[in-house]
Backbone bond lengths (Angstrom), bond angles and torsions (degrees), N, CA, C in turn:
res aa  C-N    CA-C-N  psi(-1)  N-CA   C-N-CA  omega(-1)  CA-C   N-CA-C  phi
1 M - - - 1.458 - - 1.556 110.07 -
2 A 1.316 115.20 134.23 1.478 119.47 -179.13 1.481 109.24 -69.92
3 I 1.347 115.43 149.91 1.486 119.55 -177.66 1.518 110.38 -97.00
4 H 1.355 116.40 -6.10 1.428 117.86 -177.04 1.488 109.18 -150.77
5 E 1.342 114.25 132.72 1.453 119.83 -178.46 1.510 107.88 -83.34
6 L 1.355 113.57 132.34 1.542 117.43 176.37 1.524 106.11 -81.10
7 R 1.334 117.00 113.52 1.444 124.91 176.05 1.511 110.79 -153.40
8 P 1.307 115.14 165.96 1.477 115.42 176.45 1.610 111.38 -60.99
9 M 1.309 116.13 133.74 1.458 119.70 -176.48 1.505 113.58 -127.00
10 T 1.272 117.28 144.77 1.496 120.29 167.91 1.527 110.24 -72.87
11 T 1.355 112.72 169.89 1.491 114.41 -179.67 1.524 109.92 -63.41
12 G 1.299 117.32 -38.51 1.469 121.03 178.26 1.556 112.11 -59.08
13 E 1.355 115.50 -41.37 1.450 120.97 -178.22 1.523 110.14 -68.65
14 I 1.408 115.08 -37.55 1.468 118.72 176.62 1.454 111.09 -61.05
15 L 1.354 118.09 -46.56 1.479 123.69 178.94 1.484 111.32 -59.56
16 D 1.350 116.87 -43.32 1.464 120.97 177.08 1.464 111.21 -59.22
17 A 1.385 117.90 -45.10 1.510 123.22 -179.30 1.484 108.54 -66.93
18 V 1.321 119.62 -36.56 1.494 122.82 176.46 1.484 111.78 -53.26
19 F 1.324 115.22 -50.86 1.506 119.42 -176.50 1.554 109.67 -68.80
20 G 1.302 115.36 -33.55 1.503 116.54 -179.73 1.543 109.90 -66.79
21 I 1.341 119.09 -44.20 1.417 124.49 177.86 1.550 111.32 -65.81
22 Y 1.330 113.64 -40.50 1.439 120.11 178.84 1.575 112.25 -61.34
23 R 1.316 116.47 -39.14 1.437 121.70 175.73 1.626 111.08 -69.52
24 T 1.238 112.11 -41.96 1.487 119.48 -177.02 1.537 109.94 -63.08
25 A 1.321 117.52 -47.30 1.409 121.99 -174.42 1.555 115.46 -112.29
26 F 1.305 113.39 29.27 1.437 122.26 -173.20 1.575 112.51 -57.38
27 V 1.310 116.81 -50.41 1.431 122.45 -175.85 1.548 109.10 -60.51
28 V 1.294 114.59 -48.82 1.507 119.57 -176.91 1.544 110.12 -61.73
29 M 1.321 115.25 -47.95 1.471 116.72 -174.36 1.520 112.65 -70.92
30 V 1.315 117.20 -37.58 1.460 119.62 178.51 1.500 110.50 -68.56
31 S 1.363 116.30 -36.55 1.509 119.17 175.55 1.506 110.53 -62.16
32 I 1.284 119.38 -41.36 1.475 123.33 175.71 1.494 112.98 -58.57
33 V 1.374 115.14 -46.99 1.457 121.17 -177.70 1.511 108.95 -65.09
34 I 1.368 118.70 -44.86 1.461 120.52 178.77 1.553 112.93 -59.78
35 L 1.371 114.23 -44.22 1.469 118.34 179.05 1.496 113.75 -57.31
36 C 1.387 114.45 -42.37 1.383 122.09 -171.01 1.526 112.87 -88.11
37 Q 1.320 116.06 -30.35 1.470 121.70 -169.15 1.545 113.44 -120.10
38 G 1.330 116.10 -5.45 1.485 117.71 -174.59 1.472 114.53 -64.02
39 I 1.324 116.79 -50.09 1.487 120.20 -177.05 1.546 109.07 -67.78
40 P 1.330 122.22 -47.07 1.476 120.12 174.15 1.491 115.76 -54.72
41 T 1.339 116.56 -35.30 1.441 121.92 179.00 1.491 111.47 -70.74
42 I 1.331 115.79 -37.32 1.498 118.38 176.95 1.527 108.67 -66.26
43 L 1.329 119.48 -43.14 1.471 121.54 178.97 1.511 110.18 -64.09
44 Y 1.342 118.85 -39.10 1.436 120.05 -178.51 1.537 111.00 -68.45
45 T 1.335 114.39 -41.75 1.508 119.40 176.61 1.511 111.00 -57.93
46 Y 1.389 111.35 -47.64 1.522 115.79 -177.00 1.557 108.55 -61.68
47 M 1.407 117.17 -39.70 1.409 119.66 177.39 1.529 114.32 -57.32
48 L 1.355 113.22 -44.88 1.448 118.33 176.57 1.526 114.93 -59.64
49 L 1.387 113.99 -44.84 1.454 119.52 -179.90 1.534 112.70 -69.94
50 A 1.357 116.30 -21.80 1.456 118.88 -178.58 1.526 112.11 -86.70
51 G 1.366 115.45 0.32 1.452 117.89 177.20 1.516 114.66 129.06
52 G 1.307 120.48 -5.30 1.408 123.37 178.11 1.533 114.20 94.55
53 P 1.343 116.74 -178.17 1.480 123.35 -175.33 1.546 114.27 -62.18
54 F 1.343 114.59 -30.70 1.479 117.18 179.80 1.513 113.97 -71.28
55 V 1.325 112.98 -29.56 1.501 119.46 -179.74 1.511 108.80 -86.62
56 E 1.325 118.76 -39.98 1.457 121.76 -178.39 1.479 109.96 -124.87
57 P 1.344 119.12 69.60 1.502 123.02 -175.65 1.531 111.39 -66.69
58 E 1.325 119.65 -37.20 1.468 118.39 179.59 1.503 110.68 -65.04
59 L 1.300 116.90 -47.90 1.475 120.90 176.46 1.500 112.49 -57.82
60 F 1.309 117.54 -38.20 1.445 120.02 -178.57 1.538 110.19 -64.78
61 F 1.346 118.70 -46.18 1.437 119.53 -178.98 1.519 111.34 -68.82
62 V 1.315 118.06 -39.87 1.460 119.64 177.74 1.523 112.24 -62.70
63 S 1.320 118.91 -43.52 1.448 122.67 -179.90 1.484 110.36 -65.09
64 L 1.404 116.50 -39.88 1.448 121.60 -178.14 1.543 109.16 -67.85
65 F 1.342 117.15 -41.40 1.480 118.47 177.89 1.522 110.02 -63.91
66 L 1.310 118.10 -45.97 1.491 119.57 -179.51 1.533 111.82 -65.01
67 R 1.317 115.00 -37.21 1.479 116.36 177.50 1.505 112.40 -64.98
68 G 1.364 117.52 -35.59 1.441 120.56 176.86 1.494 111.35 -62.33
69 I 1.344 116.71 -45.06 1.474 122.13 178.88 1.526 110.22 -62.40
70 G 1.304 115.38 -44.85 1.489 123.13 -177.09 1.526 108.89 -63.16
71 A 1.347 113.86 -47.11 1.477 115.91 -179.00 1.544 112.12 -63.68
72 T 1.315 116.66 -37.55 1.483 119.06 179.11 1.513 111.86 -64.21
73 V 1.337 117.20 -44.43 1.451 118.21 -177.46 1.521 111.70 -72.14
74 S 1.360 116.22 -46.52 1.416 118.89 -179.38 1.499 114.30 -63.84
75 G 1.380 116.29 -35.23 1.443 118.99 175.72 1.506 112.66 -65.78
76 A 1.321 115.02 -41.55 1.496 118.22 179.79 1.558 109.70 -67.86
77 A 1.315 117.00 -35.70 1.506 116.52 178.90 1.508 111.86 -70.43
78 I 1.307 117.57 -31.86 1.451 121.49 178.06 1.505 111.84 -68.82
79 I 1.301 115.34 -32.21 1.514 117.17 175.30 1.508 112.40 -58.98
80 L 1.355 116.48 -38.36 1.496 118.46 175.99 1.472 110.85 -73.15
81 V 1.288 119.79 -33.56 1.480 122.45 177.89 1.477 108.11 -60.42
82 V 1.392 119.03 -40.90 1.472 121.66 -179.71 1.495 111.23 -63.11
83 S 1.336 116.27 -41.55 1.443 120.32 -177.45 1.555 109.42 -65.59
84 D 1.366 114.92 -42.26 1.504 118.29 176.26 1.514 109.41 -57.33
85 T 1.361 114.79 -49.17 1.390 120.30 -175.81 1.516 115.19 -62.84
86 L 1.272 116.98 -36.53 1.465 124.24 175.82 1.521 111.13 -60.25
87 L 1.319 116.04 -30.22 1.443 120.88 179.62 1.527 113.85 -93.08
88 G 1.331 113.35 3.95 1.489 118.37 -177.04 1.490 115.78 73.99
89 K 1.375 117.31 18.06 1.415 122.08 175.94 1.469 113.89 -84.56
90 N 1.403 116.83 163.09 1.408 120.32 173.24 1.493 108.82 -90.86
91 P 1.307 116.92 110.92 1.520 119.19 -176.73 1.485 111.20 -62.92
92 D 1.347 116.85 142.03 1.431 123.56 179.23 1.525 109.23 -107.24
93 T 1.341 115.75 116.18 1.459 121.28 -178.78 1.511 112.51 -59.51
94 G 1.323 119.13 -43.68 1.484 123.26 -177.80 1.496 111.55 -65.39
95 V 1.373 118.78 -47.04 1.447 121.32 179.47 1.428 111.50 -66.73
96 S 1.326 123.02 -39.23 1.501 122.92 -179.71 1.532 108.90 -66.21
97 L 1.310 115.82 -39.25 1.483 117.57 -176.62 1.560 110.53 -71.46
98 R 1.341 117.74 -36.95 1.428 121.17 178.59 1.523 111.81 -64.85
99 M 1.350 115.70 -41.96 1.457 121.05 179.91 1.555 109.79 -66.78
100 A 1.357 116.46 -37.57 1.472 120.72 178.05 1.539 109.84 -66.57
101 L 1.337 115.58 -39.70 1.512 116.67 -179.21 1.543 110.81 -69.55
102 R 1.314 115.18 -35.31 1.486 115.84 178.73 1.567 110.15 -66.37
103 A 1.280 116.81 -28.88 1.503 120.92 -179.89 1.463 112.36 -88.19
104 F 1.336 120.44 -0.70 1.457 121.54 -168.03 1.507 112.67 -59.66
105 V 1.320 118.89 -43.56 1.458 119.96 -179.02 1.506 111.75 -60.68
106 G 1.282 118.93 -44.78 1.497 122.59 177.80 1.494 108.47 -63.34
107 L 1.313 118.82 -42.70 1.468 119.75 179.56 1.519 113.06 -64.77
108 F 1.339 113.89 -35.91 1.500 116.85 177.81 1.513 111.21 -69.01
109 V 1.303 116.66 -44.99 1.506 120.40 179.63 1.514 112.67 -61.33
110 A 1.345 116.41 -46.63 1.514 119.89 177.12 1.470 111.86 -67.95
111 G 1.334 118.84 -35.90 1.411 120.65 177.67 1.490 112.02 -69.33
112 L 1.347 120.90 -35.79 1.389 121.75 178.13 1.535 110.68 -71.23
113 A 1.347 118.74 -39.56 1.429 118.70 173.11 1.504 113.63 -59.84
114 R 1.316 119.08 -40.96 1.413 123.49 -178.82 1.535 107.57 -66.36
115 L 1.322 121.17 -43.30 1.468 124.52 177.33 1.521 111.19 -56.17
116 L 1.298 114.38 -44.89 1.488 117.42 -176.90 1.552 109.04 -66.79
117 L 1.283 118.05 -39.89 1.490 121.21 178.16 1.555 109.96 -64.70
118 V 1.389 114.99 -41.57 1.505 117.14 -179.80 1.533 109.64 -63.56
119 V 1.345 114.95 -48.84 1.497 116.67 178.26 1.454 113.64 -54.94
120 L 1.413 116.51 -45.15 1.456 120.38 176.67 1.470 112.30 -58.77
121 G 1.308 117.37 -40.37 1.489 121.17 -177.32 1.534 109.08 -69.36
122 L 1.323 118.70 -36.64 1.477 123.18 177.58 1.513 111.64 -69.58
123 M 1.350 115.49 -32.29 1.487 118.60 178.89 1.505 110.29 -70.74
124 I 1.343 115.39 -37.75 1.502 120.29 -179.83 1.495 107.49 -66.79
125 F 1.352 117.02 -52.27 1.442 124.42 178.53 1.487 107.35 -173.40
126 V 1.310 119.59 154.53 1.468 121.60 -173.82 1.510 111.08 -62.79
127 V 1.306 120.61 -42.60 1.424 122.11 -174.08 1.538 114.67 -59.23
128 P 1.345 116.84 -45.13 1.478 115.57 177.17 1.486 114.01 -59.71
129 G 1.337 116.44 -37.09 1.508 120.73 177.22 1.482 111.71 -60.69
130 V 1.379 117.76 -41.73 1.422 121.90 -179.17 1.531 109.00 -67.70
131 I 1.298 119.53 -39.71 1.473 124.63 178.00 1.530 110.25 -60.15
132 I 1.344 114.97 -45.26 1.454 121.52 177.04 1.512 112.25 -58.84
133 V 1.330 115.22 -42.87 1.533 118.18 179.58 1.471 108.52 -61.45
134 C 1.319 118.36 -45.18 1.476 122.11 -176.41 1.564 110.55 -66.72
135 G 1.309 113.71 -37.78 1.502 119.07 -176.67 1.548 111.22 -71.57
136 Y 1.334 118.90 -28.18 1.432 121.80 -178.00 1.565 113.86 -112.73
137 V 1.357 117.13 22.84 1.433 118.98 -174.69 1.517 110.29 -76.29
138 I 1.320 121.67 -15.69 1.433 123.40 -176.90 1.595 112.27 -111.22
139 V 1.331 113.71 22.28 1.448 118.63 -179.96 1.591 111.33 -61.85
140 E 1.340 114.34 -42.56 1.517 116.40 179.23 1.522 109.12 -63.12
141 Q 1.290 119.47 -38.80 1.455 121.48 -178.35 1.544 110.20 -65.23
142 V 1.328 118.67 -38.98 1.435 121.46 172.91 1.453 112.97 -59.59
143 I 1.242 119.50 -46.15 1.470 123.98 -178.02 1.507 111.45 -67.17
144 M 1.316 119.69 -43.39 1.467 119.48 -174.91 1.509 110.32 -81.42
145 L 1.328 119.62 -31.45 1.471 118.14 -175.47 1.487 114.38 -103.63
146 E 1.276 120.60 -15.65 1.448 123.08 173.61 1.494 114.36 -108.20
147 Q 1.324 117.87 -19.05 1.412 124.63 179.23 1.554 113.97 45.84
148 P 1.304 114.09 64.70 1.518 116.67 -178.39 1.555 107.66 -69.17
149 K 1.363 115.29 154.68 1.422 121.33 -179.87 1.499 112.42 -58.94
150 H 1.328 115.39 -42.37 1.423 120.58 179.12 1.527 107.42 -119.71
151 A 1.385 116.87 122.06 1.456 123.84 -173.73 1.544 111.04 -56.49
152 I 1.306 114.75 -35.55 1.477 117.39 -176.27 1.543 113.89 -64.66
153 S 1.336 114.70 -20.07 1.473 118.44 178.05 1.474 110.04 -74.39
154 A 1.330 120.37 -8.66 1.447 121.66 174.36 1.573 113.92 -65.92
155 L 1.304 114.34 -23.47 1.500 120.08 -178.36 1.541 106.62 -69.45
156 P 1.309 123.33 -58.91 1.502 120.07 -178.87 1.531 110.03 -60.78
157 R 1.345 119.56 -32.77 1.424 120.79 179.41 1.511 109.22 -65.90
158 S 1.314 118.45 -45.88 1.465 119.60 178.30 1.519 111.97 -63.39
159 W 1.341 115.03 -37.32 1.533 118.34 -178.10 1.567 105.98 -67.25
160 A 1.262 119.08 -37.82 1.494 120.69 -178.38 1.516 110.49 -68.27
161 L 1.287 114.04 -45.47 1.568 117.16 -179.70 1.521 111.24 -65.96
162 T 1.284 120.51 -29.52 1.478 123.04 -175.32 1.567 111.49 -89.70
163 K 1.359 114.01 -4.23 1.517 115.64 -176.78 1.515 109.46 -62.83
164 G 1.307 114.87 129.04 1.451 120.49 178.22 1.557 112.63 90.07
165 Y 1.317 116.31 -8.58 1.505 120.72 -175.34 1.538 112.50 -128.24
166 K 1.343 115.65 17.89 1.478 119.65 -174.75 1.604 108.00 -68.78
167 G 1.329 115.90 -34.86 1.447 116.37 -179.86 1.522 113.01 -67.55
168 K 1.376 114.99 -37.59 1.490 117.47 175.64 1.504 110.18 -65.06
169 L 1.293 119.85 -38.98 1.446 123.52 179.14 1.526 110.08 -67.30
170 F 1.317 116.56 -38.27 1.462 118.77 177.60 1.538 110.21 -59.35
171 G 1.283 116.38 -46.88 1.475 120.12 177.36 1.487 112.16 -58.45
172 L 1.327 118.73 -41.14 1.449 120.58 179.44 1.541 110.73 -67.36
173 I 1.293 119.44 -42.07 1.391 123.09 178.66 1.565 111.85 -60.56
174 V 1.348 117.84 -42.68 1.398 123.69 179.72 1.488 110.08 -62.33
175 I 1.370 117.99 -49.05 1.443 123.39 179.37 1.538 111.38 -56.31
176 L 1.320 113.15 -49.10 1.494 116.67 -174.74 1.557 111.22 -67.65
177 L 1.337 116.27 -40.36 1.459 117.09 179.28 1.518 112.78 -65.53
178 L 1.354 116.81 -36.69 1.410 121.32 176.61 1.554 111.12 -60.49
179 F 1.349 114.69 -42.82 1.487 121.01 -173.42 1.554 107.75 -78.13
180 V 1.264 120.70 -42.97 1.501 124.41 -172.14 1.546 109.89 -85.46
181 Q 1.277 121.29 -39.14 1.459 122.22 -173.37 1.541 115.58 -114.81
182 L 1.273 115.95 -53.25 1.468 118.60 -169.91 1.517 114.55 -69.53
183 I 1.370 118.97 -51.21 1.403 123.48 178.53 1.532 114.80 -57.53
184 P 1.370 119.58 -48.80 1.460 120.89 176.66 1.514 112.82 -60.34
185 S 1.349 115.43 -35.23 1.479 116.59 -178.15 1.551 109.54 -73.43
186 I 1.346 117.74 -36.88 1.446 121.94 -179.59 1.603 107.95 -67.31
187 V 1.345 117.51 -45.04 1.446 121.75 179.04 1.544 108.21 -61.09
188 A 1.332 116.95 -43.91 1.473 121.01 -179.04 1.517 109.86 -60.85
189 G 1.360 117.98 -43.78 1.463 122.11 179.71 1.450 110.64 -60.65
190 A 1.348 115.97 -42.72 1.486 119.39 -176.38 1.528 110.63 -67.61
191 L 1.308 115.31 -39.98 1.484 120.25 179.30 1.515 110.19 -66.87
192 A 1.317 116.38 -40.10 1.501 118.20 -177.72 1.538 109.48 -68.75
193 A 1.333 118.09 -30.10 1.448 123.52 176.50 1.524 110.71 -68.00
194 L 1.353 115.66 -39.92 1.420 119.74 -178.29 1.527 112.87 -83.08
195 L 1.376 117.68 -28.20 1.416 121.43 -176.87 1.545 109.30 -129.65
196 P 1.247 121.04 64.63 1.487 123.74 -172.73 1.557 110.46 -58.70
197 A 1.260 118.99 -28.51 1.546 121.31 177.19 1.465 112.87 -62.97
198 F 1.348 117.62 -25.01 1.457 120.88 -178.03 1.563 113.22 -106.23
199 D 1.256 115.32 19.61 1.500 122.54 -176.92 1.527 110.83 -54.59
200 A 1.336 115.90 -43.87 1.478 118.68 -176.45 1.540 109.68 -65.14
201 Y 1.327 118.18 -43.34 1.458 119.51 178.17 1.522 114.11 -66.01
202 I 1.299 116.43 -29.41 1.495 124.12 179.71 1.554 106.42 -69.40
203 Q 1.352 115.81 -44.83 1.461 116.96 -178.64 1.520 109.77 -63.68
204 I 1.321 116.50 -44.18 1.471 119.69 178.66 1.554 110.35 -58.94
205 G 1.307 113.80 -44.27 1.478 117.73 -178.13 1.500 111.76 -61.77
206 V 1.336 117.93 -43.79 1.476 122.90 179.37 1.532 110.02 -61.55
207 S 1.349 116.09 -43.43 1.406 119.50 -177.45 1.570 111.41 -63.05
208 L 1.310 115.20 -39.79 1.473 120.34 177.57 1.529 112.39 -68.17
209 L 1.325 115.16 -39.49 1.443 120.83 178.03 1.546 111.35 -63.68
210 Q 1.333 117.58 -43.02 1.446 120.83 177.07 1.532 113.30 -63.43
211 L 1.337 115.07 -32.76 1.447 118.28 176.92 1.567 110.82 -65.88
212 V 1.361 114.93 -42.10 1.430 122.24 -178.55 1.582 110.30 -67.81
213 L 1.303 115.65 -34.22 1.481 120.02 -176.85 1.485 110.92 -86.98
214 F 1.367 120.93 -17.24 1.464 121.02 -174.82 1.544 116.41 -53.44
215 P 1.391 117.46 -35.67 1.520 116.57 -178.00 1.545 110.52 -60.49
216 L 1.306 122.82 -26.02 1.415 122.31 -179.46 1.478 113.14 -53.00
217 L 1.323 119.54 -35.38 1.427 124.51 -178.93 1.538 112.92 -64.17
218 P 1.336 119.07 -61.52 1.456 116.04 174.52 1.430 118.90 -63.51
219 V 1.368 117.50 -27.49 1.495 117.07 175.16 1.554 109.49 -67.69
220 A 1.263 118.03 -40.58 1.497 120.68 -176.26 1.522 108.63 -70.49
221 F 1.270 121.95 -41.66 1.532 122.83 -179.85 1.523 111.43 -73.34
222 T 1.355 116.86 -26.79 1.423 117.62 174.01 1.529 112.46 -71.11
223 L 1.361 116.25 -39.78 1.466 118.74 174.17 1.473 110.70 -67.19
224 A 1.362 119.48 -34.28 1.488 120.61 178.15 1.549 107.74 -67.66
225 Y 1.264 118.72 -37.38 1.484 124.11 176.99 1.533 108.66 -57.48
226 Y 1.337 115.84 -51.89 1.510 118.94 -179.47 1.514 111.76 -65.47
227 D 1.386 115.30 -38.71 1.434 116.08 175.09 1.536 117.35 -56.99
228 L 1.363 112.69 -39.87 1.506 119.18 177.81 1.548 111.00 -67.66
229 R 1.357 114.46 -37.14 1.490 118.03 -179.93 1.576 109.89 -69.81
230 V 1.316 115.13 -36.10 1.439 119.94 179.35 1.537 107.73 -62.15
231 R 1.376 113.02 -47.47 1.476 117.63 -175.71 1.506 112.89 -67.98
232 K 1.318 118.51 -37.72 1.452 121.62 -172.28 1.543 115.19 -99.71
233 E 1.359 115.76 -21.31 1.451 118.99 -171.18 1.537 111.49 -131.81
234 A 1.332 116.60 9.12 1.493 119.76 -177.27 1.491 112.11 52.74
235 F 1.324 118.10 38.47 1.435 124.04 -179.14 1.525 110.71 -67.04
236 D 1.353 117.04 140.61 1.486 117.45 179.12 1.549 109.62 -143.49
237 L 1.280 116.96 -175.35 1.495 120.57 -176.40 1.498 112.36 -65.18
238 E 1.343 119.60 -28.92 1.387 120.81 177.76 1.505 111.93 -65.60
239 F 1.378 117.28 -41.03 1.457 121.89 174.63 1.500 111.10 -64.77
240 L 1.369 114.94 -41.22 1.444 120.98 179.58 1.514 111.23 -57.92
241 S 1.332 115.33 -45.95 1.429 120.96 -179.76 1.473 113.38 -61.35
242 A 1.348 114.85 -45.28 1.487 118.56 177.30 1.506 113.26 -67.68
243 Q 1.333 114.03 -32.83 1.504 117.89 -178.94 1.505 114.46 -66.10
244 I 1.320 117.88 -35.58 1.468 122.24 -178.88 1.547 109.65 -103.50
245 G 1.341 115.62 12.05 1.511 115.05 173.34 1.495 116.43 71.23
246 M 1.348 119.32 31.93 1.474 119.95 -177.52 1.504 107.54 -137.10
247 D 1.377 113.13 157.42 1.416 118.24 170.21 1.530 112.50 -85.63
248 T 1.261 118.90 172.12 1.484 119.31 -173.78 1.502 115.91 -92.60
249 D 1.384 115.83 6.94 1.478 118.18 174.56 1.473 110.31 -82.98
250 P 1.313 119.52 143.78 1.459 121.95 -179.58 1.498 112.67 -72.71
251 V 1.276 117.21 148.67 1.464 121.76 175.98 1.544 107.64 -70.43
252 P 1.304 117.97 135.80 1.507 116.67 177.60 1.511 113.10 -61.66
253 A 1.306 114.91 142.05 1.504 118.47 176.70 1.533 112.64 -64.36
């Protein structure tokens, strides 16, 4: 039995569903994040404790590069975990990671193209850059769930699906970034100012917290992707089941 009905949702309903799926598949998703981003996070934390990017520039760029790869793979794997969870399936960490790794080149190419377009938009003016971010925020979902022949075609597909809903997606992005990135960083900064002797432990704590919270991003944008498909294409669980090659009956525990 599916744990979530695919139907048009408000931003509040999407966020409520995000935390429901996050609780349901917490162990699987956090395991994926740790496997993909654990070592880069350790390197990044060590770099910060050693004096920061100006003192350890090589370590900074290596950790940043590895974190980017880890975030791409773990985010793509979590997209598949969300689809399994929506169908009431038991997500498989190994299968999800293998499929994400197979799609890595396409994810990288599409992600690089998106980055270039965003930078160009920001150079022209800030607003076009923000619009581009919102228009291409579900590129990874298109690649992983629709498996287009050419990964770059995920960009126009994402743009078409988000047409008319970029404002809603912008609000979702802002809320998630506040919760996952900004608020933990602000709290860490305040604690470090009050307790400078514990700065190292605070930095480590924030890094671990952000790892644990990371799955909220791909979960939310995957739900947003399905929300848009429901609104524009009458997408439902039957289509979802066929799309990822599964029936709608849950896997026995």
